[in-house]
N, C-alpha and C positions, 0 to 999 in steps of 0.2 A: 634488160631491167637493171639500170645502174643504181648504185647505192650512193646516197648523199654523204658527204664527209661530216665527221662529228666536230670539226673545228671551223668556226666556233658555233655553239648552239644558238638557237633562237632565244632571245631574252625573255624572261618570264614577265608577262604583262603585269603592270602595277596593280590592276584591279583584282587579280586573282593571286597575288603574291602572298606568301605566308610570313613566317618569322624572318626578321633580319638579324644579322649577327649582333648589331648594337642593342636591339631589343632583348635578345637572349643574355647578353652581358649584364644588362641592368637587372634582369630577373635573377641571374646568378649572384650578383653582388648583394641582393636582398635576401635570397633564400638559401644559399649554400651554407650549411651549418659550420663549416670550418672557419668561415669569416666571423660568424657570431662568436665562436669559441675564442678566436684570436682577439676580438674586440673585448670580450669578457676578461681576458688575461691582461689587457691594458688597464681595465678598471681595477683588477687585483693589484697591479703594480702601483696605481695611483693611491689606492687605499693604504698600501704599505708605506708609501712616501709620507702620507699624513701621519701614520702611527709612529714612525721612527723619530719624528721631530718633536714629539710631545714630551714635556718635562714630567718628572715623577710627581705623583699625587702627594699632597700633604697627608700626614697621619695624625689623627686626633683620637685620644683615648682617655681612659680613667686610670688613676694610680692611687692605690691605698696602701698605707704602711701602719705597722703596729696595730693591726686589726684585732689582736687577741688581748689587748691591754684593758679591756672593759671600759673603754672611753677615756682612760686617763692620758694616753699618749697617741691616740689615733690621728692619722693624717689622711685627708681625702683631697685629691687634686685632679686637675685636668691636664692631660699630657698632650703636647703638640710637637711634631717634628717635621722637618722638610729637608730633603736632599737637593742640593744645588749642583747641577752638572757643569763642570768646568772644562776648559780647553777647547771649546767650540765643538764638542762631540755631537750635540744635537744637529748643529748646522751641517757637519760633515756627514752625519747619517742621512740627512735630506739630500745632500749632494750625491751620495752613492745611490740612493733610491731614485733620484731624478734620472740618472743614467739608465737605471733598470726600466723606468717608464719609457725612456727613449728607445731602448732595445725592444720593448714590447710593441711600441708603435711601428718600428721598422719591421718587426715580424708580421704585424697586421698588414702593412703595405706589401710585404712579400707574399703573404697568403692571398691577398686580393689579386696580385699579379698572377699567381698560380691558377686561380680560378679563371681569370680572363684568358690565359693561355689555353687552359683545358677546354673552355667554351669554343675558342677559335679552332682548335684541333678537331673537336667533335663536330663542329659545324662543317668543316672541310670534308670530314669523312662521310657525313650524311650527303653532302652535295656530290661527292664522288660516287657514292652508292646509288644515288638517283641517276647519274649518268650511266653507270653500269647496268642498271635495270633498263634504261632506255635503249642502250646499245644491244644488250642480249635479247630484248624483246624483238628488236628488228631482226636479229639473227634467227630467232625462232620463226618469225614470219617468212623470212627468205628461205629457210630450210624447208618449211612446209610447201612453199611454192616450188622448190626444186624437186620435191617428191612428186608433185603433180606433173612437173615437166618431164621427169624421167619416165613416169607411167605413160605419158603421151608418146615418148620416144620408143618405149617398149612396144606399144601398139603399132607403131610405124616400123617396127623391126630395126630401129636405129640405136637401141640400147639393150643391155642384158639385165638379167636379174641381179647380177653382181653390182651393177650400177645402182639399182634400186636399193639393195641392202646398204651400200655405202651412203646413199642419200638418207636412208632411215637412221643409220648410225649417227650421221652428222646432226640430224634433227634431235635425236635423243641427247647428244652431247650439248646441244644448244639449250634444251630444256633444263639440263643440269646446271649450266652456267647461269641461266635466268633464276633458278631457285636459289643458287648460291648468292647471287646478287641481292635477291629479296631478303635472304637471311642476314646478309651483311648490312643491309639498310636497317633492318629491325634492330640489330645489335648496336649499330651506330646511333640510332635514335634513342635507344635505352641509355646508352652512354651519355648522350647529350642531356637527357632528362635528369640523370643522376648528378651530373656536374652542375646543372642549373639549380638543382635542389627541389625539383617538382616531380614527384613520382607520377602525377596525373597529367604531365605535359601532353597535350592532345597529340596522338600519333598520326602519322600519315600526311601531315601538312607539308606542302612543298616549301622549302626554304628559299628565301629571297637573297641570292648572292651570285656572283660571277666567278665560278671556279676557274674559268679560262682567262682571267685577267692577266695582264702582263706581270711577269715576275718583278718583285721588288729588288732594288739595288742595295746590296750590303757589302761593306768592305771589312775585312777581318780586323785590321788595326783600329778602325773607327769603332767597331762594335766592342772590341776589347777595352778601349779607353772608356767607352760609355759604361761598360760593366763595372770597371774598377772605380768609377767615380760616381755612378748613379744607382747601382744595384742596391736594393734593400738589404741584401745579405752583407754587403760591405758596410752599409750604414749600421747594421746591428753589431758587426765585429768592431767597428770604430767606437761605438758606444760602450762596448765591453772593455776596451782599452781605457777609456776615460773613467769608467766605473772602477776599474782596478786601481787607477791612480788615486782617485778619491778614497778608495778603501785603504790604500797605503797611508795616506794622510791620517785617516781615522785610526789606523793601528798605531801610528806615532803618538797620537793624542791620548790613547788609552791609558798610559801610565799616569797622566795628570790626574791626581785624585779628586774625587768629588767631595764637596763639603756638606756635612750633615749638622744641622742646628736643631737642638731639642730644647723645648721650654716646658716648665712645670709650674702650674699655679695651684697652690694649696688653698682650697676654699676654706678648709677647717684644719687647724693644727692644734690639737689639745696639748701637745707636748711643750709648747712655748707660749702658753697663755691664750691659745685659741684664736689669735689674730691670723688673717690670711697672709701668706708669704709666697715667694716664687723662687724658681731656680732655672738656670740656663746652662746648657752644655754644648760645646762645639767640638766635633770630632772630624778627623781627616785621616785616611789610611796613608801609611808611609810606604812608598814603593821601594822597599829595600831589597827584596828578593825577586818578586814578580814585576818586571817592567815591560811585560808583553813582548819579550824578546822573540819568542816563537811566532807570535802573531805578526810582528813586523817582518820577520824573515819570510814567512808565508806570503804576506801581501806583496813583498818585493818581487818574489818569483811569479806571483799571479800577473803582475804587469808584463814580465817577460813572456809568460805563456800566452797572454792575450795578444801581444805584438806578434809573436810567431804564428798565432792562429790567423791573424789577418794576412800575413805573408802566405801562409798555406792556402787560405781561401783564394787569394789572387792567383796563385798557381793553379788551383783547382778550377777556377773560372776559365783560365786560359786553356786548360786541358779539355774541359767540357765544351768550350767554344770551338776548339779544333775539330772535334767530332761532328758537332752540329753544322759547322760551316762546310765541312767536307760533304755532308749530305746535301746541303743547300747548293753548293757549287756543282756537284755531279748531277743532281736531279734537274737543276736549271739548264745545264748543258743538254741533258737528254730531252727535256721538254721542248727547248727551242729547236733541237734537231727534228724531233717528231713533228712539231708544228710546221716547220719551214720545208722539210724535205721528205721525211719518211711517210707521214700520213697522206700528203698530196700524191705521192708516187704510188702508194698502195691503193688509194682511191682510183687513180687513173688506170692502174694495172687491172683492177677488178672491172672497171667500166669497159675497157677495151676487150678484155676476155669475154665479158658477157655479150658484147656486140658480135664478136667473131663466133661465139657459140650459137647465138641466134641465127647467124648467117650460115651455120653448118660448117664452119671452117676449123673448128677445134673440138676437142672431146670434152665430155662432162668432167672427167678427172682434173683437167687443167683449170676448169672453172671452179671446181671444188677447192683446189689448191689456192687459187687466187682469193677466193672467199675466206678460206681459213686464215690465210696470211693477213688479210685486211682486218679481220676481227681480232686476231691475236695481237696484231700491232696496235690496234685501237685500245684494247684492254691494257696492254703494257704501257701505253701512253698515259692512261688514267692512273695507273699505279705510280708512275714517275711524277705525275702531277700531284698526287696525294702526298708523296714524300716531300716534294717542294713546298707545298702549303704548310705541312707540319713543321718543317725546318724554318720557314719564314715566321711562323707563330712563335717558335722558341726563341729565335733571334730578336724578335720584337719584344718579347716578354722576359728579357734578362735571363733566359735559360731556365725559368721557373715554371714548373708544371706538376702534375700529379697531386692536385689539391686534396684529394680524398684519401690519400695514403696516411696511415697512422703515424703519429709522432712527428709531424712536420712542423708543429708549432711548440717550441719548448716553453715550459712554465717559467715564470719569473724566478731568477736565481739559478736556473739550470743552464748548462752550456748548450748553445744551439747545435 
């Protein structure tokens, strides 16, 4: 009774296929709350951009003087005042806020990428769990058949009770492996449903995907260059630098005083014959002591801090990429060796051992060892394959993942 290899599996027929990764990605982009939160923060930043560029409102009021003179010297007038912002401060406010909008948009793009990466990782884990269930189910079936075979051998006085106990132990272990695989599949499916943002994502549907597809080709330096030039994290850090530069210009403009014009129209002036008259005043603060020296110094160092933050991020990306790429390279090497050498040899060894056992040329324990080696090797292959698919998803997704962890999207004005 030879065992078929698990490389590659039969493709899932299109008519009975379930969710594809592209379909789940679209669902996640629509339903994952972290994306809605990041999009709302973009709107917050846009609202702040509108607000900071608005000029001060005019002031209209009433002014009365000499009100206790019993009508002999009373003055009743309409007061009007307007502050005029000088030095281009409103324009610079908008420039600072525009960069905040850009940062929020980059954070939204980063959050969308985190969600996509999480979907791909969860999708791969479900596919791996499906294969583990398929593999351990076969192991359970074969272990049951081996118990029947050993019972037949005992009746023919060709095996002992010790052989039967060993076969029963193997069957129990196979049952445990199957239950573990089922539990892992359930957990992976719940993880997928959480990332997609649908708690009622129908469970138990077979996913449509090829977990045994050829590994993707990635080069470390190429991925590093892509990260440093295209990552939304870098885009957000670059926007922070530009925002700091505009904030510095705004700090330099702060000492330029605003002009306040005030007018008074006396509708009734009993003190000088009762005819209407008017008055005008113009005031401007003199920046004699406070010229925003501290604000300018702070803004200057904010530029330096933002530039260093970008350099720190680039080094951090290189550090993170090193770990992910190591997992990718190691797991790819393992997967290719499993596919090309180890699994075929384990399969052939088990088949040959089964034939010699059926011919009465070898003992049951040798068959048991070959069977255990085959399934342990196959499960190890699936674990390496899962590590490879997760690393590929991270490399493709700019190392962005864990979309549902708290605090991944900073509020406007906060440091990322």
